[in-house]
C-alpha positions in Angstrom: -7.9 34.0 14.3 -10.7 36.7 13.6 -14.2 36.8 14.7 -16.5 34.1 12.9 -19.2 35.5 10.5 -22.3 33.9 9.1 -23.2 33.2 5.7 -26.7 32.6 4.9 -27.8 30.2 2.1 -31.3 29.6 0.9 -32.0 25.9 -0.2 -35.5 24.2 -0.7 -36.9 21.8 1.8 -35.8 18.8 0.0 -32.3 20.3 -0.3 -32.3 20.8 3.2 -33.2 17.3 4.2 -30.7 15.9 1.6 -28.0 18.0 3.2 -28.9 17.3 6.6 -29.0 13.5 5.8 -25.8 13.5 4.3 -24.2 15.5 7.4 -25.7 13.0 9.8 -24.0 10.2 7.9 -20.7 11.8 8.2 -21.2 12.5 12.0 -21.2 16.3 11.5 -23.6 19.4 11.9 -25.0 20.6 8.9 -23.1 23.8 9.3 -19.5 21.7 9.4 -20.8 19.6 6.5 -21.6 22.6 4.2 -18.4 24.2 5.3 -16.1 21.1 4.6 -17.9 20.7 1.1 -17.5 24.6 0.0 -13.8 24.2 1.0 -13.1 21.4 -1.2 -13.2 18.8 1.2 -15.3 15.4 1.0 -16.1 14.2 4.5 -16.5 10.6 4.9 -19.2 8.4 6.1 -18.8 7.5 9.9 -17.2 4.2 9.6 -18.8 1.2 11.6 -17.6 0.1 14.9 -16.0 -2.9 13.2 -13.3 -0.7 11.8 -12.4 0.7 15.1 -12.2 -2.7 16.5 -9.7 -3.9 13.8 -7.5 -0.7 14.1 -7.4 -1.4 17.9 -6.3 -5.0 17.2 -3.7 -3.9 14.8 -2.2 -1.4 17.4 -2.0 -4.1 19.7 -0.1 -6.2 17.3 2.2 -3.4 16.7 2.9 -3.1 20.3 3.8 -6.9 20.4 5.7 -6.7 17.1 9.5 -7.5 17.3 11.5 -5.9 14.5 11.7 -2.2 13.5 10.9 -3.0 10.0 7.7 -4.9 11.0 6.8 -1.9 13.4 7.3 0.7 10.6 5.1 -1.5 8.1 2.1 -1.8 10.8 2.5 2.0 11.2 2.2 2.6 7.6 -0.8 0.4 7.3 -2.6 2.2 10.3 -1.8 5.6 8.8 -3.3 4.4 5.5 -6.4 3.2 7.2 -6.8 6.6 8.9 -6.4 8.3 5.9 -8.7 6.3 3.9 -11.6 5.8 6.1 -11.5 8.5 8.8 -9.9 11.8 7.4 -12.0 13.9 5.2 -10.7 13.5 1.5 -9.5 16.9 -0.4 -9.9 17.4 -4.1 
């Protein structure tokens, strides 16, 4: 990996405020937010703590599950939730 280089972008004060507010909602620095958007990603808003509590409960259920089929189904649901709510979207 090469040395990081800087790209400067001029924005108005209002644009800066909007970008910073959107970055905060996603739990990202302004730089990371702008970089993800420029590379085609759509950073997601940081989900509420309730989602993490539900994911934890699903994980505990998966640990108690009896059949391999059920374990696999729970795993699929957990991956889908993670992809839909936690990972940045592309496109």
